[in-house]
Structure formats: structure tokens, C-alpha cells
C-alpha positions in Angstrom: -11.9 19.9 -2.2 -13.3 16.6 -0.9 -14.4 18.3 2.2 -16.3 21.0 0.1 -18.1 18.2 -1.7 -19.3 16.6 1.6 -20.2 20.0 2.8 -22.4 21.0 -0.1 -23.8 17.5 -0.6 -24.0 15.7 2.8 -25.5 12.6 1.3 -22.3 12.0 -0.5 -20.4 11.2 2.7 -22.6 8.3 3.4 -22.6 7.3 -0.3 -18.8 7.2 -0.3 -18.8 4.4 2.3 -21.2 2.3 0.1 -19.5 3.1 -3.2 -17.6 0.1 -4.5 -14.6 2.3 -5.5 -14.6 5.2 -3.1 -15.1 3.1 -0.1 -11.8 1.3 -0.9 -10.0 4.6 -0.4 -11.5 5.6 2.9 -8.6 3.9 4.9 -6.2 6.5 3.2 -7.2 8.8 6.1 -5.6 6.2 8.5 -2.6 5.9 6.2 -2.2 9.7 6.2 -2.4 9.8 10.0 0.1 7.1 10.3 2.5 8.8 7.8 2.4 12.0 9.8 3.2 10.0 13.1 5.9 8.3 11.2 7.6 11.6 10.2 7.3 12.8 13.7 9.0 9.7 15.0 11.9 10.2 12.4 12.5 13.8 12.8 11.0 14.8 16.1 11.8 12.2 18.8 15.2 12.8 20.7 15.3 16.3 19.3 12.6 17.8 21.8 11.6 16.9 25.3 10.8 13.5 26.7 7.1 14.4 26.5 7.3 13.8 22.7 8.6 10.2 23.3 5.5 9.5 25.4 3.1 11.2 23.1 4.2 9.3 19.9 4.2 6.0 21.9 0.6 6.7 22.9 -0.4 7.7 19.3 1.3 4.4 18.0 -1.1 2.4 20.0 -4.0 4.6 18.9 -2.9 4.2 15.3 -2.7 0.4 15.7 -6.3 0.1 17.1 -7.6 2.5 14.4 -6.0 0.6 11.7 -7.4 -2.8 12.9 -10.9 -1.2 13.3 -11.0 0.6 10.0 -9.8 -2.3 7.9 -12.3 -4.6 9.6 -15.3 -2.1 9.2 -14.6 -1.4 5.6 -14.3 -4.9 4.4 -17.4 -5.7 6.4 -19.4 -2.8 4.7 -18.2 -4.0 1.3 -19.1 -7.6 1.9 -22.5 -6.5 3.4 -23.7 -4.1 0.8 -21.9 -4.8 -2.5 -21.9 -7.5 -4.9 -18.5 -7.9 -6.5 -17.7 -10.4 -9.4 -14.1 -11.7 -9.9 -14.4 -10.1 -13.3 -14.2 -6.7 -11.7 -11.4 -7.5 -9.2 -8.4 -5.4 -9.1 -5.4 -5.1 -6.5 -7.2 -1.9 -5.2 -9.2 -4.4 -3.1 -6.3 -4.7 -0.8 -6.2 -1.0 0.0 -8.3 -1.3 3.1 -5.4 -3.3 4.6 -2.8 -0.6 4.0 -3.3 1.1 7.4 -2.0 -2.4 8.9 1.0 -2.3 6.6 2.4 1.0 7.8 2.4 -0.1 11.5 5.6 -2.1 11.0 7.7 0.7 9.5 6.3 3.0 12.3 7.3 0.5 14.8 10.7 0.1 13.2 11.4 3.8 13.5 10.0 4.2 16.9 11.7 1.3 18.5 15.1 2.8 17.7 14.6 5.8 20.0 12.3 4.6 23.0 13.4 2.6 26.1 14.3 -1.1 25.6 11.1 -2.2 27.3 8.8 0.0 25.3 10.8 -0.7 22.2 10.3 -4.5 22.6 6.6 -4.2 23.1 6.3 -2.0 20.0 8.3 -4.4 18.0 6.1 -7.4 18.9 3.1 -5.4 18.1 4.5 -4.2 14.8 5.5 -7.7 13.8 2.0 -9.1 14.6 0.1 -6.3 12.8 2.3 -6.2 9.8 2.0 -10.1 9.5 -1.8 -9.5 9.5 -1.8 -7.0 6.9 0.5 -9.0 4.8 -1.5 -12.1 5.1 -4.7 -10.3 4.1 -2.9 -9.0 1.0 -1.8 -12.4 0.1 -5.4 -13.6 0.2 -6.5 -10.7 -2.1 -3.6 -11.7 -4.4 -5.0 -15.2 -4.8 -8.3 -13.8 -5.8 -6.5 -11.4 -8.2 -4.5 -14.3 -9.7 -7.7 -16.3 -10.2 -9.3 -13.3 -11.9 -6.5 -13.0 -14.3 -6.6 -16.7 -15.1 -10.3 -16.7 -15.7 -11.2 -13.2 -17.1 -9.6 -10.4 -19.2 -7.3 -7.9 -17.7 -8.7 -4.9 -15.8 -9.9 -2.1 -18.0 -7.6 0.7 -18.7 -8.9 3.1 -16.0 -8.3 0.5 -13.3 -4.9 -0.7 -14.4 -2.9 1.9 -12.4 -4.1 -0.1 -9.4 -1.6 -2.7 -10.4 1.0 -0.6 -8.5 -0.9 -1.3 -5.2 0.6 -4.8 -5.5 4.0 -3.5 -4.7 2.9 -1.9 -1.5 2.4 -4.9 0.9 5.7 -6.6 0.1 7.6 -3.4 0.1 6.3 -2.0 3.4 6.9 -5.6 5.0 10.4 -5.6 3.8 11.3 -2.2 5.4 9.3 -3.0 8.5 11.0 -6.5 9.1 14.4 -5.2 8.4 14.0 -2.2 10.5 12.5 -3.8 13.5 15.2 -6.6 13.3 17.9 -4.1 13.4 16.6 -2.7 16.6 16.3 -6.2 18.4 19.8 -5.9 19.6 18.9 -3.0 22.0 15.3 -4.0 22.6 15.3 -7.7 23.2 15.4 -8.8 26.9 18.7 -10.5 28.0 16.8 -13.7 29.1 14.4 -13.9 26.1 13.7 -17.6 25.4 16.1 -18.7 28.1 18.6 -17.3 30.5 21.2 -15.3 28.7 19.8 -16.2 25.4 18.6 -12.9 24.4 21.6 -11.8 22.4 21.6 -15.0 20.4 17.9 -14.8 19.7 18.4 -11.3 18.5 21.2 -12.4 16.1 19.2 -15.3 14.7 16.0 -13.2 14.1 18.0 -10.4 12.5 19.7 -13.0 10.1 16.3 -14.7 9.2 14.7 -11.2 8.8 17.6 -10.1 6.4 17.1 -13.1 4.1 13.2 -12.9 4.3 13.5 -9.2 3.5 15.9 -9.9 0.6 13.5 -12.4 -1.0 10.6 -10.2 -0.6 12.5 -7.3 -2.0 13.3 -9.2 -5.1 9.5 -9.9 -5.5 8.8 -6.2 -5.1 11.4 -5.0 -7.5 10.4 -7.4 -10.3 6.8 -6.7 -9.6 7.2 -3.1 -9.9 8.6 -3.5 -13.5 5.2 -4.7 -14.8 3.4 -1.4 -14.3 6.5 0.6 -15.5 5.8 -1.1 -18.9 2.5 0.9 -18.9 3.6 2.8 -21.9 5.7 0.1 -23.5 4.9 -1.3 -26.9 7.6 -3.9 -27.0 7.8 -7.3 -25.2 10.7 -8.9 -23.4 11.3 -11.4 -20.6 13.2 -11.1 -17.3 14.5 -13.6 -14.7 16.5 -13.4 -11.7 17.9 -15.6 -9.0 16.3 -15.3 -5.7 16.0 -17.2 -2.4 12.2 -17.4 -2.6 11.6 -19.2 -6.0 7.7 -19.1 -5.7 7.6 -15.4 -5.1 10.0 -14.9 -7.9 8.1 -16.9 -10.4 4.9 -15.0 -9.5 6.7 -11.7 -10.0 8.1 -12.6 -13.5 4.7 -13.9 -14.5 3.2 -10.6 -13.7 6.1 -8.9 -15.6 5.5 -11.0 -18.8 1.7 -10.6 -18.6 1.9 -6.9 -18.1 3.9 -6.4 -21.4 0.9 -7.2 -23.4 -1.6 -6.0 -20.9 -0.8 -2.3 -21.1 -0.2 -1.8 -24.8 -3.8 -0.8 -25.4 -3.6 2.0 -22.9 -1.3 4.1 -25.2 -4.0 4.5 -27.7 -5.7 8.0 -27.8 -8.8 8.3 -25.7 -8.4 5.0 -23.9 -6.9 6.2 -20.6 -8.4 9.1 -18.7 -7.2 10.5 -15.3 -8.8 9.0 -12.2 -7.8 9.2 -8.6 -6.3 5.7 -9.1 -3.4 7.4 -10.7 -2.1 8.1 -7.3 -1.3 4.5 -7.2 1.6 5.4 -9.3 3.1 7.2 -6.3 2.2 6.0 -2.9 2.7 2.2 -3.3 6.0 2.8 -4.9 7.3 4.6 -1.8 7.3 1.1 -0.4 9.6 0.0 -3.1 11.9 2.9 -2.3 11.8 2.2 1.5 12.5 -1.5 0.8 15.4 -0.7 -1.4 17.1 1.6 1.1 16.3 -1.1 4.0 18.1 -3.9 2.0 20.9 -1.6 1.1 21.4 -0.7 4.8 21.1 -4.4 6.1 23.6 -5.6 3.6 25.8 -2.5 3.7 25.5 -2.4 -0.1 26.2 1.1 -1.6 25.0 0.2 -5.1 21.6 -0.8 -3.7 21.5 2.6 -1.8 22.3 4.4 -5.0 19.4 2.6 -6.7 17.1 3.7 -4.0 18.2 7.4 -4.4 17.5 7.2 -8.2 14.1 5.5 -7.5 13.3 8.3 -5.0 14.1 11.2 -7.5 12.0 9.5 -10.1 9.1 9.0 -7.6 9.1 12.7 -6.8 8.9 13.5 -10.6 6.0 11.0 -11.0 4.3 12.7 -8.1 4.6 16.0 -9.7 3.1 14.8 -13.0 0.1 13.1 -11.3 -0.6 16.2 -9.2 -0.5 18.3 -12.3 -2.8 15.8 -14.2 -5.2 15.9 -11.2 -5.3 19.8 -11.4 -6.0 19.6 -15.1 -8.8 17.0 -14.5 -10.4 19.2 -11.9 -10.4 22.2 -14.2 -11.8 20.1 -17.0 -14.5 18.9 -14.6 -13.5 15.4 -15.1 -13.3 14.5 -11.3 -15.1 15.8 -8.2 -18.2 16.7 -10.2 -21.4 14.7 -10.3 -21.5 11.7 -12.7 -17.6 12.1 -13.3 -14.6 10.2 -12.3 -15.3 7.2 -10.2 -19.0 7.7 -10.3 -18.8 7.5 -14.1 -16.9 4.3 -13.9 -19.2 2.8 -11.4 -22.3 3.5 -13.5 -20.5 1.8 -16.4 -20.1 -1.1 -14.1 -23.7 -1.3 -13.0 -23.4 0.8 -9.8 -26.2 3.3 -10.3 -26.0 6.8 -8.6 -29.0 9.0 -8.5 -26.8 12.1 -8.0 -25.0 14.2 -5.4 -28.3 15.8 -4.4 -30.4 12.8 -4.8 -32.1 10.8 -2.1 -30.1 7.6 -2.2 -28.6 5.1 -4.6 -29.6 1.8 -6.1 -28.6 -0.8 -3.6 -28.3 -3.6 -6.2 -24.5 -2.5 -6.7 -24.4 -5.0 -9.5 -20.9 -5.3 -11.0 -21.5 -7.7 -13.8 
């Protein structure tokens, strides 16, 4: 459908790069590409010829380069053409960094099947790029916390973007634990000194386990806040965790969200938009992190929780797809002056129309 839109209205393709909302979702193309490669690495490698091992390794490096370039370009375009205010800040701002955040899980899967030399190189690249994506997300989170401290909560149509906050920590958990698991077979025997490779692998795996456990606690508590989207009661939650600062931040989001989402249950206050898919994709990070923690600790109850979350996620995905089809049928999205364009105009971002000559470059968001 989006391809038809660009075909019939060619100017819309360029405008999507300059649009303050649509441009944030352009990196989703790289995320889709990376997800396809991840599935090939999971189900194709070692089940076909050696040619596929070489192909996926080449595509991994291609994906890594594309993720870095796309993340850099999108943020540069936003900073060069758009004026944002802190009042309009949402966690969706971190989405251009998402291509970086799936490099680690891909590296974890790929390093379990390639030769030790290639696996170690991929693990080093995976750790580096995953850390880059996670640090970018932390900087965005700091702006988001400042926005919550100084302005009101995001409007109802933008609040599904709160789920995006789950993704960076969740993907980092699954990436770190997965890559650490494969260090035993990939790390050189003389890494960091003669004969110290196995010891280094053991230490790194132990550190990765507890770091992943701390981040998983953050992810799990953070995910509870958007789940209270339709809640009308208040409660509090606390849990003991190794990383107290992350825990307090998660509980703070949990408590704030109790009151933040109550207004959304009122009729006419919450319309479908493409941000509803934030209900689905970022939560795959929570599911993946849960399975990774369960595997690392050999904890069957945690793995059962992961299965329950996976089933619930499939049901939510079916619901969102159904609502999207309903919105298309009712011409609420993928039509001129609807969906994201309608929201952008309400924020001061003025669009002359799909068939127009251009847009107002002021991009005022206040």
C-alpha cells in the first residue's frame, strides 16, 4: 500500500524523509532486512550447503554498514530540517537507532554456526554496534525523562510509542547473553594472554549473565507501564534487582503510566495510527530477552513466562493488523490529510497535500 502511495504521488517519497513522524519509521526497512537475515541464520544455516554460511556472513557485514549509515543519515536529516521541542518528544525518537539494536541478536545467532575465527569477528562487531545503539537510546531516554519532568505526558495518539522504550534494553539482553554463550567456541585460546582464552570466556560470560539479568528486570518492569494502557486503577510495584538505578527508573515509569493512560479509555480520544505497531515489535525484545535469561540461568519457569508472552504477542499482533485494515477501509490512514499527516498538521507541521509542490519548511512543533 505504501508503494502504491509513492507510485501515484512521487513527491510523497521525498516528503516522507522530511516529515517529523514518517521519517522516524524509515529505518524500519533496515530492521525488516535484518529480521529476514536473522531468520535465515536461525533456520537455514547448517541445513543447506556451505554457500549459505558465506552468504549470510557477507550480508551480516552489509547489514551492519547499512544500519550505521541509515541511523546517521536519518538523525542528520531530522536535525537539519526539523525543529523539535521537548514538549513533543516521545520514545519514537529512538527508532532510527533500531537497526543498530538488531545487529547483536543477529551476531549471537550467526556466531553459533560459523567457524571460530569468523564467529569471534562477528561477536566483536556485534558487541560494538549493539553498545552504540544502546548508548544512543540512553541519550534519547534522558531527553524523554526531561520532557516528562517539564511538560505533560504525550498525547493519546503518541502514547503507544512508550512501548518503543522496551526495545533497546530487550534486544541488548538477548544479544549480550547470546554472544556470551558462543564465546566458549569462538574466543582464541591465547586471547588476552597465553592460554587465557577459556578463562576470559568464562569471565565474560558470567559478567554478561548478570548484566543481562539486570537489564531484563528493567525491561520487564518497563513493559508493565504500557500494559496499563486500559487500566483505570492505580498500584505500585517494586522488585529487587542488581541494577538499582535501572530498577528505580522502571518503577518510576510504572507508577507514572498508571495515571498517564487513564484518559485514553474515553470514547473518541484514541484513534488508530501506525504507532500502534509499537504494541508488537518492541515487545518481541521482551520475549527474546525472557527466553535468553531463562536459557542462561536454566530456569524453566522463566521460559514458561516467555512462552506465555509470545502467545499474547501474537494475539496483539492480530488485533493491531485487524485495526489497521479497519482504518484503511475507513480512510483514516494512507489517505491525504489523514493519519500521521493529520497529527503533524495539528502540531504545526503543514503539508500542502500529496499532489502539492512542497511543504512548509518551518516544521514548527510548538
